N, C-alpha and C positions, 0 to 999 in steps of 0.2 A: 504099597503103592504099586500100581501097574507099571510094567516095563514100557518106557516111552522111546522106542527105537524108530529108526526111519522105516518108511514103507518099503516093500520089496522093490528091487531095482527094475522090474519089468512093468512098473506102473505106466510109464510113458508109452511103451510099446502096446500094452493092453488097451489104453484109451485110444491110441491111434488106430489100432486094428478094429475096435468096435465102431468108431466113426467111419472108417473106410468101408466096413461091411454095410453099414447103413447107406452110404453113398452108392455102393454097387446095387443094393436092393432098390433104392430109389430110381437109379438109371434103368434097371430092368422094368420096373413098373411103368416108367415114363415111355419106354419103348412100346409096350403092348397096350397101354391105356387108350390111346386114340382109336385103335381098332376095336376095342371092346365097347367103347362108347358109341362108335359108329361115325366118328369124324373122318373127313377126307379133305384133301387139298391143303390150303394154307392154314386153316385152324389146327389141323392135326400136326403140321410141321411146327407151328408156333407153340403148341402145347409141349411137344417134345423138346424144343429148344429151351423153353422155360425150365422144364424138369432137369435137363442136362446142366443148365446154368446153376441151378440149386445144388445138384450133386457136385459140381466143380467147386462151389463155394464151400461145401462140406469138406471136401478134400483139403482145401486151403486152411480151413479152421483146424483140421486134424494135424496138419504139419505145424501150424502155429502153436497149438497146444503142446505138441511134443517138444518143440524147441523151448517153450516156457517152462515145462516141467523139468527138462534136462538142465536148463539154466538155473532154476531154483535149487535143484539137487546139487549142482556143482558149487553153488555159492555157500552152501552150508558145509562147514569143515567135517567134523566127526559125527555131528548129529547128536551128541550126548550133552547133557547139561552138567556142568561141574559146579559143585557147591563148596564154598569155603568154610 
């Protein structure tokens, strides 16, 4: 039977880092996209604000997921199954 141990302790950090990296990439793309498409004025600003809002929501999701993973990890005692 395979060994059923808990996942590595860095899972919460790895998930958060991956989502934050995606948010940074999204913000960088949102910064340069209006200029690449040729938008100026209010439409360019609106596009940037929408992309920045999505990146901020992404960061909030990363923090929420990290908290949920840590809470789930702390609620389980040893992580092993004892049979009688």
